[in-house]
N, C-alpha and C positions, 0 to 999 in steps of 0.2 A: 281411626285414620291415618291414614300416610301423609307424611312430613313430603310437602316439594322442597325440592334443592333447585336453588334458581339458576338457572340454565347462568355459562361463564363465555365470555364473547374476549375478541383479542382485538385492540387495535395501535395501531401507529401511528405516531404523532412528532411533526416535525416542529420542533421548539427552535425558536431564536431570540436574542437578546442576550445570551448564555458571555461571558467572557472569558471565565477560568472553570476548572475542574468542580470547586464549590459550590458555581452554580445548579449544575448537574445534580449534586449532593441534595442542595437545597429544593429542587423542583421533587427529586424523586423522595425524601421525605413527605413532603405534603402529600404528594398522589398516595403514598405508601399511609397515609391516616385517614382516608377516605373510607369505608365500610366499604370490605367487599373487592379492592382494590391493591392489586399486585402492581407492583412497576420501575420497570430497570431504564432510567438517563442517561446515556451516551453521549460525554461532549464532545467524542472526535467525528460523529458521524451527524451530532446534533438531533438524535434521537431519542421518543421514549416510547418503549413497548409496553402497553399495559394491558392486563388481563382484568376482568369486569366479570362484576354479577350484573343482572336485568335491572335491578334496583337502580343503579347508576347509568347514565347517558355517557357519550361522546362530548354533545356539550358541559355537561359538568365536570369532564374531568377539563377541557378546555380552559372552562370557566375558572375552575381551582391552579391553573396553570396561568392564568394572566393575572389572577388575587397575587400570586406569587413575584410580581413584577417581569414578565419575558409573555411571550406569544406563543402561541400553539393554533395548527391546523392538521389535519389528515392532509398527508401528502400524495398527489396525483401519480396514477399508478405506472412505472416506467414501462415505455414501450419503446419496442423497436421502429425505428420509423424507415419506412423504404426509400423514401426521395432522398435521406441523407444522415451520413454517418454520425456516431459519435462525436462531438465537439465543431463539428458542419455546422453551415448557417440555421439548417431545420431545429436543430436540436436546444430542447426545451433547458436542459438542464446546465446546459455549457452555457448558455443564454443567459441563465440564473447566478450560473456561478459569478460571469461577467458583470452584473448586476450588482451581485453580492460586495465585488471587490471594488468597483468603481469610487465608492463616497468614500471611502478608508483610502484610495488610492488620492483621491482628490484632499483629504483633509493633509497627507500624508508632502504632499506635494507643497499644499498651502505654508504646510509646516515649516521644509526647510527654505525654500524659497524667502518667509520673513525672517525664519531667525539666526539663518547666516549672517545678516548685516547687521543685528541685534547684538549678538554672542562675540563678534569681531570689532564692534566698537565702542563693548565692557571692557574687553580684556586686551585690544592694544591702546595705549594714551593718546598715543600721534593720531589717531581718527577721533579723538574726541573734540570737536567743533562746540561752538559757543551752546547751537540749543539741540546737542546729539541725545540728550536724555530723553527731550519729548518725541523726536523721530523713533527712538527706544519704544516707547509707551504707546506711538501709533503702530508701528510694525507687530508688538509682541500680544495686541491687545486681540488680535483675530487670531492668534493660536492659541492663547490661552482659554478665549471660548467657544469659537470654531470648532478649532481645530481638535482641539483637547475635550469636547463635549461627548464624544464616548464615556471617556474614564470617567467623567462629572457624573455623568444617570448612571454608570453603572454602580458608581461611588455612593450616589442616594439608596438604590436601591438594595444594597447592601447594608445600608444604615436602618432602611426601614423595617430591616429582619435582623439587626444586628448584629451583623456578619459583619467581618474588617477583611479585604484582599488587597492584593496589589495595586486593585485600582484605585480603592481609599486612598492611600500611600500615594499615587502619581497625584490625584486630586487634591487632596490638602495639602501637597507639599506646593503644588503649581498655581496653588488658589491664595494661598499664605503668602507666597512669594510676591505675588503679583499684586495682590490688595496692598500689602506692606508697599511696594515699591506707591503705588497711588497715593497714601497716604503721605509716605516720605517729599512725593513730587507736591501735592495741592496745599498739606499744611505742614510739614518739614522742611528742610533746609535744601533737599536732593531737586528743586526746579530751578532755582538759581541759575540765572545763565551764565555759564563761564566753568561750570560745576566739572570737577572731574572726578574719576578713579585712578589717581595712583596706584601705579601696580609695587606694590608695598607687603611683603611675608610678614609683616610685624604682630605680634598675640597682644592685642590692647583691647581696653574697654569701651564701647561706643554708646553714644545714646541711639544709633540708629537712624534720625531725620536725616541724615543727608547721605543713608544709604540706597541704592536701588537694586531689584536681582531679576529682573525683567530679562535678563540672558539666562538664569537659571529656568524661570519659568517656561519660556523658550525653547530654551536646548529642552530638557527635561522632556518637553512633549513632543519632540521634533524626531529623538531618540526612542521612544518608545514606540511613537506611534509607526514608526520605521519597522522595529521589532515584529511589533504585531502584525503589520502587509506581508512580510517574508513567511509568518506563520500562518497568512491565513492562505497564502498561494500555497502553500505544503503540504496544507491539511487534507489528509485522502476523503474523498467523498465518496459513500458507499455505493451513489446510484452508478456510477462508471464503472462498476466492477459487475454490474448486472447489466448495462445496455450493452458491455463488451459481450458479456453472454450472449446476451440476445440477438445481437450482430450474427453471432455466428449461423443462425437459423435461414431459412433456404426464406429468399423471397415474395418469389413468383414460383407457381407451380402449375404444369401441364395435365389439368382432369379430363380425364374420358365423360363424355356424357353423348349420351342417343348416339357411339358408334363415332364422334368425332371428339377431334383433340382442341382444349381450351385453355388457354394461359389465363389466368388469373391471380389476384395476389392471394399469400398463404392464409390470408385472414378471413377470409372467403370462405375457406374449407371447412365442410362440416363431416364430423363421424360418419362413415360407410361409403365416401366418396372414394371414386377410384381414381389415383391421379399414376404418371409414367415419368419413372427416373430412368435418365439417360448416361450411359458411363462420365463418369467426371462430375455428374452432377452431385448437388447435395437430397440427401431425402426431406421433404418438405415438414413431415410430421411423422409419430409415430402411426404404426401399420403392421399389415400381415402383407406379404409375398400373395398373391393370388396371379402370376405369370412372371414364367422366367427365370431364368437363375444366373450369380453373380456373385461377386467376391467384396463383400461391404468395409472399408476401413473405418472403423469405429475406435479407435485409439485414442480418439481425444475425449472421448465418454467413459470408456473403460481400464484404458489404459493398455490390453489387450495391442500386443505389437504385430500379431499376425492377421493378417485381413481374415475376417470370419466367413465362411461361403452360407449361401443361404439360397435357400429355394420356394417353389410352392408351398404354402404353408407355415412359412420361418416369419418370426417377427422381425421387425426393425423399426428403429429409431432415430428419430429426427436427429439434422442438421449431422447425421454422416454422411460417408460418402459411397457414392454407390463406383468399385474401382473395375468393375469388367463389363458384363453384360445389360442387357436392355432389362428394366422389371416394370411389371406393372403391381402399386400397391392400393392397399385397401384401406383406408384412415382408419383408427379404432380411438386414437384420442386428439386430441386438438386445444390451442391455445394454452390456460392455465395448467391441461391437467397434462401436457407434455412432459418427457423427462427430464427436457431444456430447460423447460418455465419450472418444473420442483427443483433443480439445480441452481435457478436464480433466488430461489423462494429460501434456499439452503443456506446460499452466499447472505443473503440476505440477514437473516437468523443467526447466523455466525456473527458475522459485525455488530451485529445490535446488541448480544450477548457477551460480548466485549468488552471486560472491566475498563469503563476510561482511565488515561492514564492524569497524575496527578502531577500537577506542575510543580518543581520542588519550590521556585519562589511564591509559590502563594500559601504551600505549606508555611515557611518562612514566614509568610506576611503575615499570617493569622495572627501568630505569635506576637510580631516585632510590631506591628501596626499600635495595637491597642500599650504597646508599652510605649511608645514616642508619643503618642497622645495625652498621654498619665503624663511622663515627666516632663514635654511641656506646659501642661496646666500647673504642673508641680514647681516649675521654675518661676512659671509666672506669679505662682505663689509667694514662692520663696523671697524672691528680689521686692514684690511688693510687702510684705511682714517685714521684709529690712529697711525700709525705706527706701530703695534707692529710684524711687519716683518711676511712675506708669509707664514713663517714654521707655526707659532702662530697662523695665522689667518685660515689654512686650518684646522688646529688642531681642532680647536672650530668647523669649519661648519661641518667637516667630525663626527665630535662626536655628533653634531645634527641630523644626520642623522641614527646615530648608535643608538643610545638612543631613536631614534622614532619608530624604528624597534620591535616590542613588541614579544619578542620570544612564554609571556604568551595568546598573542592573539591567535597563534596557536594551544593553549591547552583548550582556553575558551569553544568551541562547543565541542567540540572533547570530553574531558574528562567530561563534564557534562552528556554529550548524551549516552555514554558509561557506567557511573556510573546508570545512570537516565534508559537506556534499559535495563543492566544488573537486577539490582532491577525490574522492572517490568516483564522480567522475571519469576524471583521468586516465583511474583505472577500470573502468566499466563498473562502476559500483554505484547506484543510484539509492540514497535514503531519502522516504517519504516525509516524513518530519519528525517531529522532536519527541514528542510520545514513542516511535521506534526504538530510542536508544534504550529506553529504562529496561524493555524485554531483553535488548541484547547482553545484559549484565545478569541477568536472572535465568536465563535459559542452561539447562542441565541434560537435555535431551536431544538429538536432534533428526527427526524423521526426512528418510530420503524417498524421494519418487523415483520409480526403474528408468520406466519407456519418456527418454528425451532428458531424464537430468543424470543418470548414472549413467545410461546407453545413449546410443547416438540419437534412437528413435526411428533408424530408419533402419528396413534390411538391406544384409551388405553379403556377400560370398562371403564361407568363412575355410572353407576346407574342399578338397577334391580327395575323392578317394578310387583308385581305378582298379581293375582285376587286371593281373599280371600278362605283359603286354601289351598293354594297352597306352596310347600318349596321353598325358593331359592335356595337355595344350589342343590335340583334335577333339577331347570330350567337349570340352570347353567352346572350341571354335562353332560344334553341331551345336551342340545344348545352344549357346547361346545366342545363334543364329534363327533357332526355334521362338524361344523366349522373347526373342526382340520383336516378335511378331505381334506378341501377348499384352495384355494394358493391365495385368496381376500384378499388385506391386511385389510380389517372390519370385517372378517371373523378370522383372525388372530388376532386380537385383541380383540375377544371376548374370542376366546381356550385360549390366552394367560392370561386373566384375571380370566377367568373360573378354569386355573391348579394353578393358584394364590390361590384360595380362597378353591378349594374343592381337591385341588391333583390330582391325577393320573384319566385320562379320560378314560371311556370304547371306545374299540373299534367299531366303528357300521358296524351291520350286514349286511347293505345296504347303497349304496351313489350312490344322483343324483343330478349335479349342474345342476341350470333352470338357462340360461342365464339370465343376467339382472331382477332377482327376487328373486336368495336365493339360497338354498340347501335344497334335501327332503332327509330322509334313515326311516330305521329302530335302534332304537339305543335302547340293552335289553328289545325286547319284543313290543318300543312303536314304533308306524308311526309318525315319527317329520318331523314337518315342521319349517325354521327358513330363515327370510328375509321379504322383504316387504309386507305389507299389502296386496298387489292383488294375492300375492300367494295364504293367505289363503283364499282368495275371490274366486279363481280359483277350492278350495275344500269346498266352500261352506260355509266357515267358516269370523264371520264379528267379533269384537274386542269388549268385555265388555265395558260399561260407563268409567269407571276406565282406562284402559289401552290407551282407544281414546283421555282422557284428559292428558293423563300421554304421548302420544302421539305425543301432538297437544305442548302440552308446550315444548317438548324438542326440538322438530324441529323450536318453535319461540324462544329456546338460540341457537340457529344454530347446536347444533347436530344431530347427526344421528339415526333415533329409528328401532328398527328392533323389528319383531313382531316373538313369540316364542310360536307353537300348538303342542299338540301331542291327539293321538287317540280321533282327531274329535273334539277339545276343544281350544280355543286360550285360555292359561296360562299367558305370559307376555310378557313383552314391554323391550328390553333391549336399553340403551340411552349409543353411542360410539362416541366421538368425540378426537380432538387432542386437549389433555388436558394443561391447562396452567400450567408455571412450576411456584414451590415454590417459588420462590423468587422474579418474575416479578415486584410484588405491590410492594418490598420492595426497588428494584431496580430504579423503577419509581416516586418514593416519593425521594430517592436520588440524580436521577435527575433532581428533580424539584428543591432541596436545592441546587446546582450547579445554578441556575438562569436557568436552559433551561425547555421551553416549550414542552412537549411529546405530538404526532402526530402518529397514528397507521395509517398504511398503507399496505394495502394486498392485493392480487389479489383474495383471498376469495370472500365468497358472503357477504350481508351487512349484515345480520341478526349474521352470527358467529363473524364478527367483532366487531361488537356491542357488544354483549357477552362477548367477550374476553375482551374490553375495558373497560367497565363497571367492571369486577372483578380485574383489575389492575390500576384504577382508573387514565384512559387518557379517556378527552373530545371532544378531537375531530378526528375523523375515516375516513378516504381514501380508499374506498372499489373496488373489482371486477375491477381492473387495470392491465393492461399486461407491459410486463417488458419495454417496451418503453413510457408507459405513468409513469412511476413511474419515469423515466428520467423528463418528463415534469412536474408533480409534485413538484421534488424538485427545476428547473429550476423558475417555477412560485413563490415558494418559495422565491427563491435568489432574483428573479427580486422584490419582494414585501421587499426587502430588509433586509428581515431576512440573517443570516449565518447559514447554515443549515448541524448538523450533521447527518448522518445516520446511521441504526445500520441495520446490513441483515446476511441472511446466503445461500444465496440460488444462485443457475445461474439468475434467474431472478431478483436479486438484485443487480445484479456483476456493470451493466451501472449506475443505480444510485449512487451504494458508491463512483466510479470514480467520477460522477458529483457532487456529494456533497464536500462542504468545505471540512468536514472532514469526512472520512469512517471510519467505522467502525467495522468490520469482526467478525463472530463466529466461533472459532477455530473449533467446531465439523461441520462446514460445506461445503459446494465444493470450492476447489481450486481454481475455477474463483474468487470466493463474496473473500477469503482472499488476491488474487493479486491484487482484484482491489482495495483493504482498504486499508488504512492508520496506522492502527491501528489494530492487532487482538487480541480476547478475545479467548486465548487457552483453557479452561473449558467449555466453551460454557453458564456459567453464567455470565445475565443480569448487575448483580450487578457487576461484575470487568468493566463493560461500566462507571460509574462513579468513580472507582476507575481509570481508565485507563484517563480519562481526569481530576481529580485531579492532579496524576502524569505527567502528562505531562506540565501542565501548571506552574506545580513546576519546575521541568525542565527548561522549560522555563525563570521561574524568574530567577533560577540560573546562565542559559547562559550569561543572560541581565548582572546580577552581576558580573559574570567573564568577559564580555567585558567591561564594566564599570571601574576596578579596571586596568585589564590590560592596559588600556588608561590613567588612572589617574595617576598610578607609570610612565609610562613615559612623560604625560604632565609635573607632577608637577617637573622631572630632565630636560626639554627641558631650564627652566631659566639657570641652572647651565653648561646645557654643551654648553650655547650660547655665556656662561661668559669667557669659556674657564677654567672652574673649575672643570669639571669630569673625575677625571682619570680611571684609564681600571679598579680597582681592585671596585671602588662605581658603573660603570656600569654592572660590572658582576654580583655584591652584589644585585641589584637592579634588573636587571634580574631576575637572582635566586629566591628573596624572592618573585616576582610577580609570578613567576612559582607557587611555594609553597603554596602560599595564592590561587590561581587558584583550583589548584588540591585538593585541602584542604578542599575550599567551596563546589567545584563538590560532594566528599566524604561524604558531609553531608546529602548527597540523597539518602543512602543506608541506613538511616532511616524512611526512609517512610514506612508508613503503611495501610493496606488497611480498610476501614470502618469495625468495628465490625458490 
């Protein structure tokens, strides 16, 4: 009897309530313990990708996540809304992000407004009026309860599962400071009218009955909330890349029904429908041309720099642009089956497959928190055992907890990130979030897209070859005049190059487009032909040896060769290609200097790719690849043990940018690429890629040194606290000094300069 293998299904769950990377690891562990379940949880995208057998249901998976202390739901499918673009008033994801940030922003504002006067009165004796301590209690209470509630909730969840993170440290420290202050105010001497905290930096043992730590509790909460808020704002949303991809598609389409034209939404289009595509319009969906001929610009999907000539029977792809004549297309794939929708899925899969960045502070906290709590308990036991009395023993134990909660830690990452990203913005470099920085340190291979990244992304007239006795300016004037009347991208390149060199072009007296071959007409009384040699052959004209050789050499270098003839004689060959940016060769040199191995990856043909690679100094070339193949190439390099950075600008690069360890998107490219990347180079200058990696590495170094000093001050003060020698002013001064040091260290990033 055959054994039945249970069917495997996949689901993606939106996870809520995660506060650090260890939360994601905990959920992943719980899900993977279920029979027949394989799960990957990504903290950055707040999603879990789960494969499960038929014995397990989605409600079972959700129940497991909720039992772990978090929320889970199946996310709504991402749709492009015709009525409003991404981030617009009708965009559900933008509204969801705003809703997510609103409670955090409210808590932050509450904490800052109330904590500032508490800190000021505690640190400035002149502000300590008769009942100042009771006002401090009134102001600090909402900060420690309402504003700090996310930390307390997360600490409780962590405690239930035997874990400790930064949230545990913050919750324990602020709670200890607040509860001790309550005891001192109601049962000690701190509530006495006229009580002051003198500004004394002396080391002396105290019984703690007259000490309050409200400024520490309120200040730490405000600082850490500020860090969390700015981090939440910068966290990349996977849905943004998908919306940008789907927005590229056409919103409505002209269908042909019963011999008449009807305008409908693309969502209503069915396979088998015939629709009209006019020049300049986007092709609504994947299909086959049934009438007409044109050139289709598919560069954003394939990377092919030269527009593709299509005619009856040829397949066309949705979201590509009709650059020439009128087409009638029969829809073959619609909705989720189209190439654009499949690319959106590729981006989503690549992002969800990316390892979540483990925050350094959480790594340290996993060890530091249990040690501090054990030290506090040890201090309490030691002083009780030595007969110091309950009050003195509790004072020392609580001092350990208070000094172990470093407010500088809350500033360590956000201040360096804000200064680093601010300086980057001035230099045309946008860094998306802290998880990006770890990637820049590790990358050893940089994969560069060709079209729009290494090259300009637009066709340019590069050279003119003429027969003996033919004037170059006359060639450009006659050919340019004729091409000016055409809408073909190559024709526009010739016309633009001609105008640049010879000025105003004459108007043709007669003009005709020859589909797939070129153009012909009359200019200044001359019968002119511009196009393929096949067009000239139809008029019984051949290229002379010199021009034939120039054409062969141009095509060998990956350029498009255009023949020009008039009055029955072939006169010239024009070379048109996607020109290499002036700065690309220098950029590749700088990337090599950072220890990176460059690889050129493109959907264009091999001859073109190798010619461009040779010009800029790249040795390894991978050409003629489709978008899904780009993802496979990045994955293969990663499987070889390389850490891969990807630089690109097109829709065809979005999935690879998301898959790479570090994605750098050219700001002059598509929204889909920009959203999928980790760093955006606003100017579109490839040299900025090297600057971006240097700045990100320097920012990461600053964050690491900030974290070291934030902990070092506290670790150094722990023995004093355990010895019962730490008074509130020393604790406050240590916190203030460590915070000032961290901010000052971060501000050094403002001096970062781009390489000349």
